[in-house]
Each structure stands twice: as C-alpha cells, then as structure tokens.
C-alpha positions in Angstrom: -0.9 16.4 19.1 -4.6 17.2 17.5 -7.3 14.3 17.9 -10.1 15.7 15.5 -13.0 16.8 17.1 -15.4 13.5 15.3 -12.6 11.3 16.5 -12.1 12.4 20.8 -16.1 12.3 20.7 -15.3 8.5 18.9 -13.2 7.8 21.4 -15.1 9.2 24.8 -17.9 7.2 23.8 -16.5 4.5 23.2 -17.2 4.1 19.6 -14.8 2.4 16.6 -12.1 4.4 15.8 -9.5 3.3 13.1 -6.5 4.9 12.1 -5.5 5.4 8.9 -2.0 6.4 7.6 -1.4 9.0 5.2 2.2 7.9 3.3 -0.4 6.0 0.6 -1.8 9.5 -0.5 1.2 11.6 0.0 3.7 8.7 -2.3 2.8 6.2 -3.0 -0.5 7.3 -5.5 -0.2 9.9 -8.5 -2.4 12.5 -8.1 -5.4 13.1 -8.6 -6.0 9.9 -7.6 -4.3 9.6 -4.7 -7.3 12.3 -3.0 -9.6 10.3 -4.8 -8.7 6.9 -3.0 -8.4 8.9 -0.1 -12.7 10.1 0.4 -12.4 6.5 -0.5 -11.1 4.5 2.6 -12.0 7.2 5.2 -16.3 6.4 3.6 -15.5 2.7 3.9 -14.5 3.1 7.2 -17.6 5.0 7.7 -20.1 2.9 5.9 -18.3 -0.6 8.2 -19.3 2.0 11.6 -16.2 3.1 12.8 -15.0 7.3 12.7 -11.7 7.1 10.4 -8.0 8.9 11.6 -6.7 9.7 9.2 -2.6 10.9 10.8 -0.6 13.2 9.4 1.9 16.1 10.4 0.2 19.6 8.9 2.1 22.6 9.3 4.3 20.7 11.8 1.1 20.0 14.0 0.5 16.1 14.8 -2.7 15.2 13.9 -5.2 12.0 13.9 -7.8 13.1 11.4 -7.8 15.0 9.1 -10.7 17.9 8.0 -10.4 18.8 3.9 -7.6 20.9 3.6 -5.3 19.0 5.9 -6.3 16.4 3.0 -6.0 18.4 0.1 -2.2 19.8 1.6 -1.1 16.0 2.0 -2.6 14.7 -1.2 -0.8 17.8 -3.7 2.0 19.6 -1.7 5.8 19.3 -3.2 6.8 19.5 0.2 5.2 16.6 2.4 8.1 14.1 3.5 7.8 10.9 4.5 7.6 10.2 7.8 9.0 7.1 10.3 8.5 7.6 14.3 12.5 8.8 13.9 10.8 11.9 11.6 7.9 12.7 13.1 9.5 15.3 15.1 12.4 16.8 13.0 8.8 17.5 11.3 7.2 19.3 13.7 10.3 21.7 15.1 9.8 23.1 11.5 6.5 23.6 11.1 6.6 21.2 8.6 4.6 18.9 6.5 4.6 15.2 7.2 2.9 11.8 5.6 2.9 9.5 8.6 3.9 5.4 7.5 3.0 2.8 9.4 5.0 3.0 12.3 4.2 6.5 12.6 0.5 5.6 12.8 0.8 3.3 14.5 2.4 5.8 17.3 0.4 8.5 17.4 -2.5 5.9 16.9 -1.6 4.2 20.3 -0.6 6.7 22.1 -4.2 9.2 21.4 -6.0 5.3 22.4 -7.0 4.8 19.2 -6.8 0.4 19.0 -7.3 -0.5 15.8 -5.2 1.1 12.6 -5.9 -0.5 8.8 -3.9 0.1 5.7 -3.0 -1.9 3.1 0.9 -3.7 3.8 4.0 -3.6 6.2 7.2 -2.7 5.3 9.1 -5.6 6.6 12.6 -6.8 6.3 14.1 -6.1 2.7 15.7 -8.3 -0.1 19.2 -9.0 0.7 19.0 -7.0 4.3 21.5 -9.2 5.0 24.6 -7.6 3.3 22.9 -3.8 3.8 21.1 -4.5 7.7 18.1 -2.8 5.8 15.2 -3.3 7.7 11.9 -1.6 8.3 11.4 0.7 11.3 7.6 -0.8 11.2 8.8 -4.0 13.2 10.3 -2.5 15.8 7.6 -0.3 16.0 4.9 -2.9 16.3 7.7 -4.7 18.8 6.6 -1.9 21.7 3.2 -0.7 20.5 0.0 -2.2 21.7 -2.0 -2.2 18.5 -4.1 -4.1 16.6 -3.1 -3.5 12.7 -5.1 -5.1 9.8 -3.1 -5.1 6.7 -2.8 -7.4 3.4 0.5 -8.7 4.7 4.3 -7.7 3.7 4.5 -5.8 0.2 5.1 -8.3 -1.8 9.0 -6.6 -3.1 10.3 -7.7 0.5 11.8 -10.6 2.1 8.5 -12.6 3.2 10.2 -14.7 4.8 12.7 -12.8 7.0 10.3 -10.8 7.9 7.4 -13.0 9.4 11.2 -14.4 11.1 11.6 -11.4 12.8 8.3 -10.7 13.8 8.2 -13.9 15.9 11.8 -13.4 17.0 9.9 -9.5 18.6 6.8 -11.1 19.5 4.4 -10.1 17.1 1.5 -12.4 17.2 0.0 -12.8 13.6 -3.5 -13.6 12.5 -4.7 -15.4 8.9 -7.7 -14.0 9.0 -9.6 -16.4 7.2 -6.9 -18.5 6.3 -3.8 -20.6 6.2 -1.8 -18.8 4.7 0.1 -15.4 5.1 -0.9 -13.0 2.5 1.2 -11.5 -0.1 -0.4 -8.2 -0.9 -1.0 -7.7 -4.2 -1.8 -11.6 -3.7 -3.4 -14.7 -2.0 -0.9 -16.7 -0.8 3.4 -15.8 -0.4 4.2 -18.8 0.1 4.4 -19.0 3.6 2.3 -20.1 6.2 0.8 -18.4 8.9 1.0 -19.1 12.9 -3.1 -18.5 14.2 -6.4 -18.5 12.4 -8.9 -17.0 12.5 -12.0 -16.9 10.8 -14.1 -14.2 12.9 -14.3 -10.3 14.1 -14.7 -12.4 17.3 -11.7 -14.7 17.5 -9.5 -11.1 17.2 -12.0 -9.8 19.4 -10.8 -12.3 22.0 -7.3 -12.6 21.2 -7.2 -9.1 22.0 -8.8 -9.7 25.7 -6.6 -12.5 26.1 -3.7 -10.5 24.9 -4.3 -7.7 28.1 -5.5 -10.5 31.4 -1.7 -11.7 30.2 0.3 -8.4 30.3 1.4 -9.0 26.3 -0.8 -6.3 25.2 2.3 -4.1 24.6 3.0 -5.9 21.4 1.0 -5.2 18.2 -1.7 -8.0 16.6 -1.0 -8.0 12.9 -4.0 -9.9 11.3 -3.1 -10.2 7.3 -6.8 -10.5 5.8 -5.8 -11.5 2.1 -7.1 -10.5 -1.2 -10.3 -12.8 -2.0 -8.4 -15.5 -5.2 -9.9 -13.0 -8.4 -9.4 -10.2 -6.9 -5.6 -11.4 -6.7 -2.9 -9.8 -10.0 -2.0 -13.3 -11.5 1.0 -14.5 -9.7 3.5 -14.9 -13.1 3.1 -11.8 -14.1 3.6 -10.5 -10.6 7.0 -12.7 -11.1 8.4 -11.4 -13.7 7.4 -7.7 -14.0 8.5 -7.9 -10.5 12.1 -10.3 -11.1 12.6 -7.2 -13.9 12.0 -4.1 -11.6 15.0 -5.7 -9.2 17.6 -6.7 -12.4 17.3 -2.9 -13.0 17.0 -1.7 -9.2 20.4 -3.3 -9.6 22.1 -2.9 -12.4 21.8 1.1 -11.0 23.6 0.2 -8.1 21.3 1.2 -5.1 20.5 0.5 -1.6 17.3 -0.6 -0.4 15.4 1.9 0.3 15.9 3.6 -3.4 15.5 0.6 -5.1 12.4 -0.2 -2.9 10.3 2.5 -4.2 12.1 2.0 -7.9 10.5 -1.5 -7.7 7.3 -0.6 -6.7 7.1 1.8 -9.2 7.6 -0.1 -11.6 4.0 -1.8 -12.0 0.7 -0.1 -12.0 -1.3 -2.7 -10.4 -4.9 -3.2 -11.5 -8.0 -6.0 -10.3 -9.1 -8.9 -12.1 -5.9 -10.4 -12.1 -3.3 -8.0 -14.0 -0.1 -5.6 -13.2 0.6 -3.0 -15.9 4.5 -1.4 -16.6 4.6 2.2 -15.8 3.0 4.1 -19.1 3.6 8.1 -17.6 5.6 8.3 -21.3 2.7 6.6 -23.2 -0.4 8.6 -24.7 -3.4 8.9 -22.5 -5.2 6.5 -25.3 -2.7 4.3 -25.5 -2.7 3.2 -22.4 -6.7 3.2 -21.6 -6.9 1.2 -25.2 -4.0 -1.4 -23.0 -6.4 -2.0 -20.1 -9.5 -2.7 -21.2 -9.2 -6.0 -21.3 -6.0 -8.3 -20.0 -5.8 -9.8 -24.1 -4.2 -6.4 -25.0 -1.8 -6.0 -22.7 -0.6 -9.9 -22.8 -0.2 -9.5 -27.5 1.7 -6.6 -26.0 3.2 -8.2 -23.9 4.4 -11.3 -26.6 5.2 -8.6 -28.4 7.8 -7.1 -26.4 9.5 -10.3 -25.6 10.2 -11.7 -29.1 10.9 -8.4 -29.8 13.2 -6.9 -27.8 11.3 -3.8 -27.8 10.9 -1.8 -25.3 6.8 -2.0 -23.2 6.4 1.6 -24.4 7.0 0.9 -27.6 4.9 -2.1 -28.2 1.9 -1.4 -26.5 1.7 2.0 -28.6 2.3 -0.6 -31.5 0.0 -2.6 -30.4 -3.2 0.0 -30.2 -1.7 0.6 -34.1 -2.3 -2.0 -35.3 -5.9 -2.6 -33.3 -6.4 1.3 -34.8 -6.0 -0.1 -38.3 -7.7 -2.8 -38.3 -10.9 -1.4 -37.0 -10.4 1.7 -39.9 -8.7 3.9 -37.0 -11.5 3.2 -34.2 -9.3 0.3 -32.5 -9.3 2.2 -29.3 -10.2 5.4 -27.0 -10.8 7.7 -30.3 -7.2 10.3 -30.1 -7.0 13.7 -30.1 -8.3 14.3 -33.8 -10.5 12.0 -33.1 -11.8 13.7 -30.5 -12.0 17.0 -32.9 -13.4 15.1 -35.2 -16.7 14.4 -32.7 
C-alpha cells in the first residue's frame, strides 16, 4: 500500500487526515462532473485544516492520497472496478484499477492509521432483505474497524430502520451531530431517532477517547450529520420518485445488487428541495430550462400525472410551450438560436 508523502507527513506530525472514498468518483457521478466534485471535496478538507486521503487502487497498488494523474484515471477509465474489502486483493493481483467503497476505504484507512473518514451515505440493509439476504458489506466492516465515519446517514433507498437495528446488533456506535433524528442522506430526517446526540467536535472527541479507555475502539463510530432543512430535497417528491423507481425495478425482477443502482440513477439531486428525473435522453436546452426553476419542474410533473405521458415527453412539451409564450425565448437558446447570435 502506498501512502502519499503529504498524508504520511501529516500522520507522522500528528496533523489531521481525513480519508475519502472513490466509488463516488468512478460510479456515483457523471463525467466530467465527477472529477470536479473530487477536487471540490479535497479542497473543502484542506480549507478545514486537514489533509485529504482519497483511497483507490491504481495499477494494482492500493493508495491513500491520489495525485492528479491517479485521480483522473479513477474518474475517466472504463475499467475501474467497484471494490469492497473482498475485491481489493483480486484487483491488486491483476494490476487493475479499483474505486473503494465505504468498507474498503475504512479498511485501508485504519490500516494506515487514519482515524477519520468522510463520506456521503453508508450502505446498509436492502429493502426486502428477508427474502434476498442482501446487506451491504459496510456494516460488517464497521463492526470490526476502529474508525470514525462522518456521513449524512444511510442511503434513503435502503431499509433505514433495519440498518439501524443491524448497527446496534454489531455494536457500532451511532451519534447524531446536532440532531436527535437519524438523517436520510437526501433528507434531514429518515423517520428514525438516533441513540445518542452530540453537538460539537469536542463531544465527538470525548466519545472516541472513552472508546480507547474502555477497549471498544475496535468498532467504528458513525457520526450522522444531516443536511439543513433548507438544503434537503422535498420529502414528498423524494418519496414519490423513489417509490416509482422501486416499482420499476421490481417489474424487471432485479435483485438488490442491480435494483439499488437502478433506483439511485433514476433521479438526480439538486439543491433547495428539488429532485430531478434522470434526463440523459432529453435535449440539453430542456434540461437547463427545467433546472433553472422549481416551478418549471412542478409544471412538467403535473402535466405528466394528468396525461399519463413520460417525463421526457412532458418536459419537452413544457419547454416548447414556454418558448412559444416568450417568442421563442422560453429558456436557454437552442442550437439554431445560438448560431443566429
């Protein structure tokens, strides 16, 4: 395993280091936005006075701390495997490229002596797990890895209640940062309480110190930090879009390993309570027009429900109506308008 010099120096000097996963870069976001987000996250860590240590497998070598070439490779290569703990060795043995999940990142970070790891949302127990037995390997890894995971809760497409029950059974400490409610990734409140609340970094540090004194530091501490209420998605719209995705996945008779990414990519998050359907088949002008205003999206969604048409058709027609109302200027100009300008 190679530890970047910047990360190694920080660890040797006792300066803060924050581990970051790379699955979000390779599998979670579209290109080229994924590379930009990777840079933004690392810059945020640096602005807070810590050193970022993004984990990945590059040409068969496990790394903590990626240079620009390695980061670009994980963001752009087509052969990057999604690696849990079980996948690290096969990918390394083949000299391949791998993006690390929460489990794999926690494992590598703890092995390097990094105690803090930041991510978006944990994996957990899948819906209908009593039939499929499908549960994320994140949970088992957290039960035997001494690391602090700061996150926005569990991904909302999962069974949040069952996941919290499993974390309790596995002895993983769960803290709500500034909240008594467990966050639901896109949502401030998943509908479930947290067992313990903390309101400052000092309180989190005190829990970690007590763990070490009491010999329970072989298990993770999950610090669940929610979005603010004005940043979360509209809960009603979130639930409706997610329900539609689950129904569509069921219709394809997919097990959780395939239904989860299907549901996840069926919608795209935007700030201030907006949820957008996946729009890869729409014109870029229509996508930009819809995303400029929540009211435009609501108009499109109302039309879809009244007519029974597809979201793509409803969005396209709403855009065309707006352009007619404004003399051809209902949103960002199309290609012909741009050419005339």
